N, CA, C and O atoms as CSV, one atom per row, in Angstrom:
chain,resi,resn,atom,element,x,y,z
A,1,MET,N,N,-24.579,33.525,26.712
A,1,MET,CA,C,-24.515,32.358,27.574
A,1,MET,C,C,-24.961,31.096,26.826
A,1,MET,O,O,-24.370,30.025,26.964
A,2,ARG,N,N,-26.020,31.259,26.032
A,2,ARG,CA,C,-26.536,30.109,25.279
A,2,ARG,C,C,-25.466,29.570,24.310
A,2,ARG,O,O,-25.317,28.358,24.159
A,3,ASN,N,N,-24.734,30.471,23.665
A,3,ASN,CA,C,-23.673,30.063,22.734
A,3,ASN,C,C,-22.573,29.269,23.441
A,3,ASN,O,O,-22.027,28.320,22.878
A,4,ILE,N,N,-22.252,29.658,24.668
A,4,ILE,CA,C,-21.224,28.952,25.422
A,4,ILE,C,C,-21.692,27.535,25.732
A,4,ILE,O,O,-20.912,26.589,25.625
A,5,ILE,N,N,-22.942,27.383,26.109
A,5,ILE,CA,C,-23.486,26.059,26.416
A,5,ILE,C,C,-23.493,25.184,25.170
A,5,ILE,O,O,-23.082,24.025,25.227
A,6,VAL,N,N,-23.953,25.722,24.048
A,6,VAL,CA,C,-23.985,24.962,22.797
A,6,VAL,C,C,-22.576,24.546,22.388
A,6,VAL,O,O,-22.357,23.400,21.996
A,7,CYS,N,N,-21.630,25.460,22.477
A,7,CYS,CA,C,-20.238,25.141,22.127
A,7,CYS,C,C,-19.666,24.087,23.070
A,7,CYS,O,O,-18.959,23.182,22.628
A,8,SER,N,N,-19.962,24.194,24.354
A,8,SER,CA,C,-19.469,23.223,25.326
A,8,SER,C,C,-20.013,21.834,25.048
A,8,SER,O,O,-19.280,20.847,25.126
A,9,ILE,N,N,-21.298,21.753,24.724
A,9,ILE,CA,C,-21.900,20.455,24.407
A,9,ILE,C,C,-21.258,19.869,23.153
A,9,ILE,O,O,-20.939,18.680,23.121
A,10,GLY,N,N,-21.068,20.679,22.131
A,10,GLY,CA,C,-20.424,20.220,20.898
A,10,GLY,C,C,-19.014,19.742,21.143
A,10,GLY,O,O,-18.598,18.722,20.593
A,11,LEU,N,N,-18.266,20.469,21.967
A,11,LEU,CA,C,-16.906,20.078,22.295
A,11,LEU,C,C,-16.887,18.761,23.063
A,11,LEU,O,O,-16.046,17.899,22.809
A,12,PHE,N,N,-17.826,18.607,24.012
A,12,PHE,CA,C,-17.912,17.375,24.783
A,12,PHE,C,C,-18.124,16.176,23.872
A,12,PHE,O,O,-17.435,15.165,24.010
A,13,PHE,N,N,-19.069,16.275,22.942
A,13,PHE,CA,C,-19.369,15.155,22.064
A,13,PHE,C,C,-18.264,14.904,21.050
A,13,PHE,O,O,-18.122,13.782,20.565
A,14,SER,N,N,-17.489,15.909,20.724
A,14,SER,CA,C,-16.393,15.700,19.779
A,14,SER,C,C,-15.277,14.864,20.399
A,14,SER,O,O,-14.490,14.252,19.677
A,15,PHE,N,N,-15.202,14.832,21.730
A,15,PHE,CA,C,-14.187,14.036,22.403
A,15,PHE,C,C,-14.702,12.685,22.872
A,15,PHE,O,O,-13.931,11.881,23.395
A,16,CYS,N,N,-15.972,12.426,22.697
A,16,CYS,CA,C,-16.570,11.181,23.176
A,16,CYS,C,C,-16.745,10.192,22.045
A,16,CYS,O,O,-16.944,10.571,20.891
A,17,GLY,N,N,-16.668,8.913,22.394
A,17,GLY,CA,C,-16.996,7.850,21.452
A,17,GLY,C,C,-15.991,7.709,20.326
A,17,GLY,O,O,-15.032,8.471,20.209
A,18,ALA,N,N,-16.246,6.713,19.509
A,18,ALA,CA,C,-15.366,6.433,18.376
A,18,ALA,C,C,-15.558,7.494,17.307
A,18,ALA,O,O,-16.681,7.920,17.034
A,19,LYS,N,N,-14.480,7.908,16.718
A,19,LYS,CA,C,-14.597,8.890,15.656
A,19,LYS,C,C,-14.104,8.302,14.347
A,19,LYS,O,O,-13.420,7.279,14.317
A,20,GLY,N,N,-14.464,8.963,13.289
A,20,GLY,CA,C,-14.055,8.501,11.971
A,20,GLY,C,C,-12.663,8.982,11.630
A,20,GLY,O,O,-11.998,9.622,12.445
A,21,PRO,N,N,-12.230,8.677,10.438
A,21,PRO,CA,C,-10.870,9.069,10.052
A,21,PRO,C,C,-10.735,10.586,9.915
A,21,PRO,O,O,-11.675,11.278,9.524
A,22,GLU,N,N,-9.559,11.076,10.241
A,22,GLU,CA,C,-9.236,12.483,10.000
A,22,GLU,C,C,-8.696,12.603,8.588
A,22,GLU,O,O,-8.028,11.686,8.109
A,23,PRO,N,N,-8.963,13.689,7.922
A,23,PRO,CA,C,-8.382,13.860,6.582
A,23,PRO,C,C,-6.852,13.905,6.661
A,23,PRO,O,O,-6.277,14.455,7.600
A,24,ILE,N,N,-6.222,13.320,5.666
A,24,ILE,CA,C,-4.768,13.424,5.556
A,24,ILE,C,C,-4.475,14.704,4.781
A,24,ILE,O,O,-5.033,14.929,3.707
A,25,HIS,N,N,-3.609,15.529,5.324
A,25,HIS,CA,C,-3.215,16.769,4.655
A,25,HIS,C,C,-1.931,16.491,3.874
A,25,HIS,O,O,-0.822,16.577,4.400
A,26,TYR,N,N,-2.125,16.159,2.609
A,26,TYR,CA,C,-1.000,15.782,1.749
A,26,TYR,C,C,-0.044,16.958,1.582
A,26,TYR,O,O,-0.458,18.100,1.386
A,27,GLY,N,N,1.233,16.645,1.664
A,27,GLY,CA,C,2.256,17.671,1.562
A,27,GLY,C,C,2.526,18.365,2.889
A,27,GLY,O,O,3.432,19.193,2.980
A,28,VAL,N,N,1.738,18.034,3.931
A,28,VAL,CA,C,1.893,18.655,5.248
A,28,VAL,C,C,2.104,17.592,6.327
A,28,VAL,O,O,3.089,17.645,7.064
A,29,ASP,N,N,1.177,16.619,6.425
A,29,ASP,CA,C,1.263,15.579,7.459
A,29,ASP,C,C,2.473,14.679,7.223
A,29,ASP,O,O,2.875,14.414,6.090
A,30,MET,N,N,3.035,14.223,8.341
A,30,MET,CA,C,4.176,13.313,8.267
A,30,MET,C,C,3.745,11.909,8.662
A,30,MET,O,O,2.870,11.733,9.510
A,31,CYS,N,N,4.356,10.925,8.051
A,31,CYS,CA,C,4.088,9.525,8.360
A,31,CYS,C,C,4.552,9.227,9.793
A,31,CYS,O,O,5.675,9.560,10.174
A,32,SER,N,N,3.680,8.603,10.568
A,32,SER,CA,C,4.002,8.272,11.961
A,32,SER,C,C,5.062,7.185,12.083
A,32,SER,O,O,5.625,6.989,13.161
A,33,PHE,N,N,5.338,6.483,11.000
A,33,PHE,CA,C,6.352,5.429,11.056
A,33,PHE,C,C,7.683,5.887,10.469
A,33,PHE,O,O,8.694,5.884,11.171
A,34,CYS,N,N,7.704,6.277,9.210
A,34,CYS,CA,C,8.982,6.594,8.542
A,34,CYS,C,C,9.338,8.079,8.596
A,34,CYS,O,O,10.449,8.469,8.238
A,35,LYS,N,N,8.389,8.903,9.044
A,35,LYS,CA,C,8.572,10.354,9.201
A,35,LYS,C,C,8.697,11.115,7.884
A,35,LYS,O,O,9.065,12.290,7.887
A,36,MET,N,N,8.398,10.467,6.764
A,36,MET,CA,C,8.384,11.179,5.480
A,36,MET,C,C,7.086,11.978,5.372
A,36,MET,O,O,6.081,11.615,5.984
A,37,THR,N,N,7.104,13.056,4.603
A,37,THR,CA,C,5.887,13.806,4.338
A,37,THR,C,C,4.966,12.956,3.468
A,37,THR,O,O,5.410,12.345,2.495
A,38,ILE,N,N,3.697,12.920,3.818
A,38,ILE,CA,C,2.719,12.127,3.065
A,38,ILE,C,C,2.323,12.942,1.837
A,38,ILE,O,O,1.756,14.027,1.966
A,39,THR,N,N,2.622,12.420,0.644
A,39,THR,CA,C,2.393,13.200,-0.571
A,39,THR,C,C,1.498,12.529,-1.612
A,39,THR,O,O,0.859,13.219,-2.407
A,40,GLU,N,N,1.440,11.212,-1.623
A,40,GLU,CA,C,0.712,10.531,-2.700
A,40,GLU,C,C,-0.714,10.196,-2.279
A,40,GLU,O,O,-0.934,9.399,-1.367
A,41,LYS,N,N,-1.675,10.812,-2.952
A,41,LYS,CA,C,-3.082,10.737,-2.568
A,41,LYS,C,C,-3.737,9.382,-2.803
A,41,LYS,O,O,-4.904,9.203,-2.452
A,42,LYS,N,N,-3.037,8.441,-3.373
A,42,LYS,CA,C,-3.600,7.119,-3.633
A,42,LYS,C,C,-3.184,6.083,-2.597
A,42,LYS,O,O,-3.634,4.939,-2.663
A,43,PHE,N,N,-2.322,6.461,-1.628
A,43,PHE,CA,C,-1.715,5.447,-0.775
A,43,PHE,C,C,-1.717,5.736,0.720
A,43,PHE,O,O,-1.066,4.986,1.448
A,44,GLY,N,N,-2.369,6.721,1.224
A,44,GLY,CA,C,-2.340,7.029,2.648
A,44,GLY,C,C,-3.028,5.972,3.498
A,44,GLY,O,O,-3.798,5.156,2.991
A,45,ALA,N,N,-2.740,5.995,4.814
A,45,ALA,CA,C,-3.361,5.073,5.765
A,45,ALA,C,C,-3.461,5.766,7.116
A,45,ALA,O,O,-2.780,6.758,7.374
A,46,GLU,N,N,-4.325,5.226,7.977
A,46,GLU,CA,C,-4.549,5.869,9.265
A,46,GLU,C,C,-5.005,4.848,10.302
A,46,GLU,O,O,-5.717,3.894,9.991
A,47,ILE,N,N,-4.577,5.074,11.539
A,47,ILE,CA,C,-5.017,4.271,12.681
A,47,ILE,C,C,-5.600,5.226,13.709
A,47,ILE,O,O,-5.061,6.308,13.944
A,48,ILE,N,N,-6.706,4.818,14.319
A,48,ILE,CA,C,-7.246,5.523,15.472
A,48,ILE,C,C,-7.200,4.538,16.637
A,48,ILE,O,O,-7.735,3.433,16.547
A,49,THR,N,N,-6.560,4.942,17.724
A,49,THR,CA,C,-6.412,4.049,18.872
A,49,THR,C,C,-7.678,4.062,19.736
A,49,THR,O,O,-8.573,4.886,19.546
A,50,THR,N,N,-7.726,3.142,20.674
A,50,THR,CA,C,-8.858,3.084,21.601
A,50,THR,C,C,-8.947,4.347,22.449
A,50,THR,O,O,-10.011,4.672,22.976
A,51,LYS,N,N,-7.831,5.058,22.581
A,51,LYS,CA,C,-7.817,6.317,23.335
A,51,LYS,C,C,-8.096,7.527,22.441
A,51,LYS,O,O,-8.116,8.659,22.924
A,52,GLY,N,N,-8.313,7.295,21.136
A,52,GLY,CA,C,-8.648,8.385,20.218
A,52,GLY,C,C,-7.467,9.041,19.540
A,52,GLY,O,O,-7.650,10.004,18.796
A,53,LYS,N,N,-6.262,8.554,19.773
A,53,LYS,CA,C,-5.076,9.128,19.102
A,53,LYS,C,C,-5.054,8.675,17.652
A,53,LYS,O,O,-5.334,7.515,17.347
A,54,VAL,N,N,-4.718,9.602,16.759
A,54,VAL,CA,C,-4.690,9.318,15.328
A,54,VAL,C,C,-3.240,9.259,14.850
A,54,VAL,O,O,-2.439,10.154,15.119
A,55,TYR,N,N,-2.928,8.186,14.138
A,55,TYR,CA,C,-1.615,8.028,13.505
A,55,TYR,C,C,-1.845,7.966,12.008
A,55,TYR,O,O,-2.707,7.226,11.535
A,56,LYS,N,N,-1.070,8.747,11.260
A,56,LYS,CA,C,-1.199,8.792,9.801
A,56,LYS,C,C,0.054,8.232,9.155
A,56,LYS,O,O,1.159,8.353,9.683
A,57,PHE,N,N,-0.151,7.609,7.986
A,57,PHE,CA,C,0.955,6.928,7.303
A,57,PHE,C,C,0.925,7.246,5.816
A,57,PHE,O,O,-0.124,7.563,5.256
A,58,ASP,N,N,2.093,7.156,5.182
A,58,ASP,CA,C,2.162,7.415,3.743
A,58,ASP,C,C,1.826,6.184,2.916
A,58,ASP,O,O,1.680,6.282,1.697
A,59,SER,N,N,1.700,5.015,3.564
A,59,SER,CA,C,1.400,3.798,2.813
A,59,SER,C,C,0.905,2.703,3.753
A,59,SER,O,O,1.068,2.780,4.971
A,60,TYR,N,N,0.309,1.704,3.164
A,60,TYR,CA,C,-0.109,0.509,3.898
A,60,TYR,C,C,1.096,-0.143,4.563
A,60,TYR,O,O,0.997,-0.630,5.689
A,61,GLU,N,N,2.216,-0.156,3.881
A,61,GLU,CA,C,3.421,-0.808,4.390
A,61,GLU,C,C,3.889,-0.172,5.697
A,61,GLU,O,O,4.257,-0.879,6.635
A,62,CYS,N,N,3.875,1.154,5.761
A,62,CYS,CA,C,4.285,1.830,6.994
A,62,CYS,C,C,3.298,1.543,8.124
A,62,CYS,O,O,3.709,1.332,9.265
A,63,MET,N,N,2.001,1.532,7.817
A,63,MET,CA,C,1.015,1.210,8.833
A,63,MET,C,C,1.233,-0.205,9.360
A,63,MET,O,O,1.176,-0.439,10.567
A,64,SER,N,N,1.479,-1.135,8.462
A,64,SER,CA,C,1.703,-2.528,8.840
A,64,SER,C,C,2.938,-2.663,9.734
A,64,SER,O,O,2.895,-3.358,10.750
A,65,ASP,N,N,4.031,-2.006,9.364
A,65,ASP,CA,C,5.255,-2.052,10.169
A,65,ASP,C,C,5.034,-1.403,11.541
A,65,ASP,O,O,5.523,-1.904,12.554
A,66,PHE,N,N,4.306,-0.301,11.567
A,66,PHE,CA,C,3.986,0.383,12.811
A,66,PHE,C,C,3.187,-0.540,13.736
A,66,PHE,O,O,3.462,-0.609,14.933
A,67,LEU,N,N,2.202,-1.244,13.182
A,67,LEU,CA,C,1.372,-2.149,13.973
A,67,LEU,C,C,2.183,-3.299,14.552
A,67,LEU,O,O,1.919,-3.743,15.669
A,68,LYS,N,N,3.163,-3.784,13.806
A,68,LYS,CA,C,4.020,-4.863,14.317
A,68,LYS,C,C,4.802,-4.404,15.537
A,68,LYS,O,O,4.908,-5.135,16.522
A,69,ILE,N,N,5.346,-3.206,15.475
A,69,ILE,CA,C,6.105,-2.657,16.600
A,69,ILE,C,C,5.168,-2.311,17.755
A,69,ILE,O,O,5.491,-2.562,18.916
A,70,ALA,N,N,4.005,-1.735,17.438
A,70,ALA,CA,C,3.049,-1.324,18.469
A,70,ALA,C,C,2.448,-2.510,19.207
A,70,ALA,O,O,1.954,-2.357,20.324
A,71,SER,N,N,2.483,-3.683,18.602
A,71,SER,CA,C,1.921,-4.861,19.276
A,71,SER,C,C,2.686,-5.196,20.551
A,71,SER,O,O,2.182,-5.938,21.395
A,72,ASN,N,N,3.891,-4.662,20.701
A,72,ASN,CA,C,4.687,-4.863,21.908
A,72,ASN,C,C,4.478,-3.752,22.934
A,72,ASN,O,O,5.147,-3.721,23.967
A,73,SER,N,N,3.554,-2.846,22.649
A,73,SER,CA,C,3.294,-1.726,23.557
A,73,SER,C,C,1.851,-1.807,24.042
A,73,SER,O,O,1.140,-2.772,23.761
A,74,ASP,N,N,1.432,-0.780,24.773
A,74,ASP,CA,C,0.047,-0.755,25.252
A,74,ASP,C,C,-0.873,-0.018,24.281
A,74,ASP,O,O,-2.050,0.179,24.583
A,75,MET,N,N,-0.360,0.389,23.132
A,75,MET,CA,C,-1.176,1.062,22.122
A,75,MET,C,C,-2.099,0.044,21.466
A,75,MET,O,O,-1.648,-0.999,20.993
A,76,GLN,N,N,-3.389,0.349,21.439
A,76,GLN,CA,C,-4.360,-0.549,20.831
A,76,GLN,C,C,-5.076,0.169,19.702
A,76,GLN,O,O,-5.741,1.182,19.918
A,77,ALA,N,N,-4.934,-0.361,18.496
A,77,ALA,CA,C,-5.605,0.228,17.336
A,77,ALA,C,C,-7.070,-0.192,17.350
A,77,ALA,O,O,-7.385,-1.382,17.339
A,78,GLU,N,N,-7.959,0.793,17.374
A,78,GLU,CA,C,-9.390,0.499,17.348
A,78,GLU,C,C,-9.909,0.472,15.918
A,78,GLU,O,O,-10.723,-0.378,15.555
A,79,LYS,N,N,-9.425,1.419,15.104
A,79,LYS,CA,C,-9.876,1.509,13.715
A,79,LYS,C,C,-8.676,1.689,12.805
A,79,LYS,O,O,-7.708,2.364,13.153
A,80,LYS,N,N,-8.755,1.073,11.632
A,80,LYS,CA,C,-7.692,1.185,10.634
A,80,LYS,C,C,-8.339,1.578,9.314
A,80,LYS,O,O,-9.393,1.060,8.945
A,81,PHE,N,N,-7.697,2.498,8.614
A,81,PHE,CA,C,-8.215,2.977,7.337
A,81,PHE,C,C,-7.105,2.979,6.293
A,81,PHE,O,O,-5.938,3.217,6.604
A,82,LEU,N,N,-7.484,2.715,5.070
A,82,LEU,CA,C,-6.575,2.818,3.934
A,82,LEU,C,C,-7.208,3.744,2.905
A,82,LEU,O,O,-8.431,3.865,2.837
A,83,THR,N,N,-6.378,4.389,2.115
A,83,THR,CA,C,-6.882,5.280,1.073
A,83,THR,C,C,-7.267,4.478,-0.150
A,83,THR,O,O,-6.476,3.685,-0.662
A,84,ASP,N,N,-8.497,4.691,-0.620
A,84,ASP,CA,C,-8.953,4.041,-1.838
A,84,ASP,C,C,-8.160,4.593,-3.023
A,84,ASP,O,O,-8.079,5.807,-3.213
A,85,TYR,N,N,-7.588,3.712,-3.801
A,85,TYR,CA,C,-6.732,4.074,-4.931
A,85,TYR,C,C,-7.453,4.974,-5.933
A,85,TYR,O,O,-6.850,5.889,-6.495
A,86,PHE,N,N,-8.726,4.717,-6.153
A,86,PHE,CA,C,-9.460,5.458,-7.177
A,86,PHE,C,C,-10.082,6.757,-6.672
A,86,PHE,O,O,-10.025,7.769,-7.370
A,87,SER,N,N,-10.672,6.754,-5.481
A,87,SER,CA,C,-11.381,7.947,-5.003
A,87,SER,C,C,-10.535,8.827,-4.093
A,87,SER,O,O,-10.818,10.016,-3.952
A,88,GLY,N,N,-9.506,8.265,-3.478
A,88,GLY,CA,C,-8.676,9.036,-2.556
A,88,GLY,C,C,-9.270,9.168,-1.163
A,88,GLY,O,O,-8.680,9.821,-0.303
A,89,LYS,N,N,-10.439,8.556,-0.922
A,89,LYS,CA,C,-11.039,8.672,0.413
A,89,LYS,C,C,-10.542,7.538,1.308
A,89,LYS,O,O,-10.182,6.461,0.834
A,90,LEU,N,N,-10.533,7.810,2.612
A,90,LEU,CA,C,-10.141,6.794,3.577
A,90,LEU,C,C,-11.300,5.820,3.782
A,90,LEU,O,O,-12.441,6.227,4.005
A,91,ILE,N,N,-10.984,4.528,3.702
A,91,ILE,CA,C,-11.990,3.471,3.836
A,91,ILE,C,C,-11.558,2.497,4.926
A,91,ILE,O,O,-10.368,2.365,5.210
A,92,ALA,N,N,-12.514,1.824,5.528
A,92,ALA,CA,C,-12.198,0.843,6.577
A,92,ALA,C,C,-11.305,-0.246,5.999
A,92,ALA,O,O,-11.662,-0.894,5.016
A,93,ALA,N,N,-10.160,-0.441,6.606
A,93,ALA,CA,C,-9.195,-1.416,6.095
A,93,ALA,C,C,-9.751,-2.832,6.115
A,93,ALA,O,O,-9.443,-3.634,5.234
A,94,SER,N,N,-10.558,-3.138,7.103
A,94,SER,CA,C,-11.066,-4.505,7.251
A,94,SER,C,C,-11.981,-4.943,6.116
A,94,SER,O,O,-12.174,-6.139,5.900
A,95,SER,N,N,-12.546,-3.980,5.391
A,95,SER,CA,C,-13.468,-4.345,4.312
A,95,SER,C,C,-12.916,-4.054,2.919
A,95,SER,O,O,-13.615,-4.248,1.924
A,96,CYS,N,N,-11.671,-3.591,2.839
A,96,CYS,CA,C,-11.125,-3.246,1.523
A,96,CYS,C,C,-10.405,-4.439,0.898
A,96,CYS,O,O,-10.186,-5.470,1.534
A,97,PHE,N,N,-10.052,-4.261,-0.347
A,97,PHE,CA,C,-9.302,-5.265,-1.103
A,97,PHE,C,C,-7.969,-4.645,-1.490
A,97,PHE,O,O,-7.923,-3.500,-1.940
A,98,LEU,N,N,-6.898,-5.382,-1.321
A,98,LEU,CA,C,-5.575,-4.912,-1.709
A,98,LEU,C,C,-5.184,-5.546,-3.032
A,98,LEU,O,O,-5.443,-6.724,-3.280
A,99,VAL,N,N,-4.558,-4.744,-3.868
A,99,VAL,CA,C,-4.027,-5.253,-5.131
A,99,VAL,C,C,-2.516,-5.101,-5.065
A,99,VAL,O,O,-1.997,-4.013,-4.816
A,100,LYS,N,N,-1.827,-6.195,-5.291
A,100,LYS,CA,C,-0.357,-6.193,-5.289
A,100,LYS,C,C,0.124,-6.418,-6.708
A,100,LYS,O,O,-0.278,-7.369,-7.377
A,101,SER,N,N,0.999,-5.516,-7.157
A,101,SER,CA,C,1.526,-5.594,-8.517
A,101,SER,C,C,2.828,-4.801,-8.614
A,101,SER,O,O,2.969,-3.745,-7.997
A,102,ASP,N,N,3.769,-5.313,-9.386
A,102,ASP,CA,C,5.012,-4.574,-9.633
A,102,ASP,C,C,4.745,-3.257,-10.352
A,102,ASP,O,O,5.587,-2.360,-10.325
A,103,SER,N,N,3.591,-3.128,-10.992
A,103,SER,CA,C,3.236,-1.904,-11.715
A,103,SER,C,C,2.697,-0.811,-10.799
A,103,SER,O,O,2.615,0.347,-11.207
A,104,ILE,N,N,2.329,-1.160,-9.569
A,104,ILE,CA,C,1.835,-0.172,-8.603
A,104,ILE,C,C,3.031,0.299,-7.795
A,104,ILE,O,O,3.678,-0.494,-7.110
A,105,LYS,N,N,3.318,1.564,-7.873
A,105,LYS,CA,C,4.498,2.115,-7.197
A,105,LYS,C,C,4.074,2.893,-5.955
A,105,LYS,O,O,3.951,4.118,-5.988
A,106,SER,N,N,3.853,2.172,-4.866
A,106,SER,CA,C,3.479,2.825,-3.608
A,106,SER,C,C,4.726,3.435,-2.963
A,106,SER,O,O,5.845,3.026,-3.274
A,107,PRO,N,N,4.544,4.409,-2.068
A,107,PRO,CA,C,5.679,5.173,-1.534
A,107,PRO,C,C,6.807,4.345,-0.923
A,107,PRO,O,O,7.973,4.711,-1.071
A,108,MET,N,N,6.503,3.259,-0.251
A,108,MET,CA,C,7.551,2.500,0.426
A,108,MET,C,C,7.931,1.212,-0.311
A,108,MET,O,O,8.589,0.342,0.259
A,109,GLY,N,N,7.524,1.092,-1.554
A,109,GLY,CA,C,7.957,-0.025,-2.373
A,109,GLY,C,C,7.242,-1.332,-2.145
A,109,GLY,O,O,7.724,-2.378,-2.579
A,110,GLY,N,N,6.103,-1.305,-1.477
A,110,GLY,CA,C,5.343,-2.537,-1.244
A,110,GLY,C,C,4.486,-2.938,-2.420
A,110,GLY,O,O,3.942,-4.042,-2.453
A,111,ASP,N,N,4.359,-2.036,-3.399
A,111,ASP,CA,C,3.617,-2.308,-4.635
A,111,ASP,C,C,2.177,-2.728,-4.377
A,111,ASP,O,O,1.666,-3.639,-5.029
A,112,MET,N,N,1.508,-2.051,-3.406
A,112,MET,CA,C,0.130,-2.383,-3.069
A,112,MET,C,C,-0.744,-1.145,-3.084
A,112,MET,O,O,-0.307,-0.042,-2.757
A,113,ALA,N,N,-2.008,-1.363,-3.478
A,113,ALA,CA,C,-3.015,-0.311,-3.450
A,113,ALA,C,C,-4.300,-0.891,-2.877
A,113,ALA,O,O,-4.597,-2.069,-3.075
A,114,ALA,N,N,-5.063,-0.063,-2.166
A,114,ALA,CA,C,-6.333,-0.491,-1.569
A,114,ALA,C,C,-7.489,-0.065,-2.466
A,114,ALA,O,O,-7.466,1.008,-3.069
A,115,CYS,N,N,-8.495,-0.924,-2.540
A,115,CYS,CA,C,-9.716,-0.626,-3.289
A,115,CYS,C,C,-10.908,-0.882,-2.375
A,115,CYS,O,O,-10.922,-1.840,-1.602
A,116,GLU,N,N,-11.906,-0.010,-2.477
A,116,GLU,CA,C,-13.085,-0.141,-1.630
A,116,GLU,C,C,-13.967,-1.311,-2.048
A,116,GLU,O,O,-14.586,-1.957,-1.202
A,117,THR,N,N,-14.025,-1.585,-3.345
A,117,THR,CA,C,-14.900,-2.660,-3.816
A,117,THR,C,C,-14.100,-3.735,-4.539
A,117,THR,O,O,-13.001,-3.497,-5.041
A,118,GLN,N,N,-14.684,-4.912,-4.572
A,118,GLN,CA,C,-14.046,-6.011,-5.283
A,118,GLN,C,C,-13.984,-5.705,-6.784
A,118,GLN,O,O,-13.016,-6.062,-7.456
A,119,LEU,N,N,-15.015,-5.047,-7.297
A,119,LEU,CA,C,-15.039,-4.684,-8.714
A,119,LEU,C,C,-13.872,-3.760,-9.077
A,119,LEU,O,O,-13.212,-3.946,-10.100
A,120,ASP,N,N,-13.627,-2.755,-8.215
A,120,ASP,CA,C,-12.485,-1.861,-8.447
A,120,ASP,C,C,-11.164,-2.616,-8.346
A,120,ASP,O,O,-10.241,-2.374,-9.123
A,121,ALA,N,N,-11.083,-3.529,-7.385
A,121,ALA,CA,C,-9.857,-4.322,-7.224
A,121,ALA,C,C,-9.615,-5.188,-8.451
A,121,ALA,O,O,-8.482,-5.307,-8.919
A,122,GLU,N,N,-10.672,-5.789,-8.970
A,122,GLU,CA,C,-10.538,-6.614,-10.176
A,122,GLU,C,C,-10.089,-5.763,-11.362
A,122,GLU,O,O,-9.266,-6.196,-12.169
A,123,LYS,N,N,-10.632,-4.559,-11.461
A,123,LYS,CA,C,-10.244,-3.633,-12.544
A,123,LYS,C,C,-8.757,-3.277,-12.435
A,123,LYS,O,O,-8.025,-3.339,-13.423
A,124,LEU,N,N,-8.319,-2.907,-11.232
A,124,LEU,CA,C,-6.921,-2.523,-11.034
A,124,LEU,C,C,-5.985,-3.719,-11.229
A,124,LEU,O,O,-4.911,-3.582,-11.815
A,125,ALA,N,N,-6.393,-4.881,-10.742
A,125,ALA,CA,C,-5.568,-6.083,-10.916
A,125,ALA,C,C,-5.401,-6.411,-12.395
A,125,ALA,O,O,-4.320,-6.808,-12.832
A,126,LYS,N,N,-6.465,-6.243,-13.156
A,126,LYS,CA,C,-6.396,-6.515,-14.597
A,126,LYS,C,C,-5.481,-5.507,-15.291
A,126,LYS,O,O,-4.658,-5.879,-16.128
A,127,GLU,N,N,-5.630,-4.222,-14.935
A,127,GLU,CA,C,-4.815,-3.158,-15.548
A,127,GLU,C,C,-3.330,-3.303,-15.236
A,127,GLU,O,O,-2.482,-2.918,-16.040
A,128,THR,N,N,-3.017,-3.857,-14.067
A,128,THR,CA,C,-1.621,-3.910,-13.611
A,128,THR,C,C,-1.042,-5.319,-13.551
A,128,THR,O,O,0.073,-5.511,-13.064
A,129,SER,N,N,-1.788,-6.303,-14.039
A,129,SER,CA,C,-1.385,-7.712,-13.928
A,129,SER,C,C,-1.095,-8.074,-12.472
A,129,SER,O,O,-0.113,-8.749,-12.164
A,130,GLY,N,N,-1.974,-7.605,-11.588
A,130,GLY,CA,C,-1.777,-7.792,-10.164
A,130,GLY,C,C,-2.598,-8.918,-9.571
A,130,GLY,O,O,-3.350,-9.605,-10.262
A,131,THR,N,N,-2.433,-9.084,-8.274
A,131,THR,CA,C,-3.122,-10.105,-7.502
A,131,THR,C,C,-3.942,-9.422,-6.419
A,131,THR,O,O,-3.471,-8.477,-5.785
A,132,ILE,N,N,-5.171,-9.895,-6.201
A,132,ILE,CA,C,-6.035,-9.350,-5.166
A,132,ILE,C,C,-5.835,-10.153,-3.888
A,132,ILE,O,O,-5.871,-11.384,-3.893
A,133,ILE,N,N,-5.622,-9.420,-2.781
A,133,ILE,CA,C,-5.513,-10.072,-1.487
A,133,ILE,C,C,-6.399,-9.333,-0.476
A,133,ILE,O,O,-6.626,-8.131,-0.613
A,134,GLN,N,N,-6.887,-10.033,0.513
A,134,GLN,CA,C,-7.704,-9.441,1.553
A,134,GLN,C,C,-6.807,-8.754,2.565
A,134,GLN,O,O,-5.679,-9.199,2.780
A,135,PHE,N,N,-7.271,-7.687,3.189
A,135,PHE,CA,C,-6.491,-6.954,4.173
A,135,PHE,C,C,-6.185,-7.809,5.401
A,135,PHE,O,O,-7.070,-8.456,5.960
A,136,THR,N,N,-4.929,-7.799,5.804
A,136,THR,CA,C,-4.497,-8.280,7.123
A,136,THR,C,C,-3.295,-7.422,7.494
A,136,THR,O,O,-2.638,-6.857,6.619
A,137,GLU,N,N,-3.008,-7.324,8.776
A,137,GLU,CA,C,-1.845,-6.537,9.178
A,137,GLU,C,C,-0.549,-7.122,8.635
A,137,GLU,O,O,0.440,-6.405,8.481
A,138,SER,N,N,-0.545,-8.411,8.346
A,138,SER,CA,C,0.692,-9.065,7.913
A,138,SER,C,C,0.693,-9.404,6.421
A,138,SER,O,O,1.480,-10.240,5.977
A,139,ALA,N,N,-0.187,-8.759,5.644
A,139,ALA,CA,C,-0.266,-9.077,4.205
A,139,ALA,C,C,0.964,-8.621,3.445
A,139,ALA,O,O,1.130,-8.983,2.280
A,140,LYS,N,N,1.809,-7.857,4.055
A,140,LYS,CA,C,3.012,-7.336,3.403
A,140,LYS,C,C,3.895,-8.493,3.077
A,140,LYS,O,O,4.977,-8.306,2.519
């Protein structure tokens, strides 16, 4: 009986409140916008809605296009994440730095990569002759 109560409490809290990003299962998960399989570990993106629904994307570009279309619906994005180019972990999009360069070959041809720190962005921009831009939904 005690195990059932503990499990029930854990389940209750797992459905409550804001949650963090879900891992992207590369080679398995499909992009919520273009429906391609997400394969490149340097370019994934994710949205969590106010209702807790998770949308995964193969690139910043697909997430951006999805948000433009979703702005005409009742879907509200609460959290947005981009994959850090160097570590592969999902990071808060609002605090990351984007590097745009013809040398960066992202899945949908937007030539952009996200970096968690300004130092990493400066390093990548230097390596690729790129430009650093701050995240916005319309930075594409």
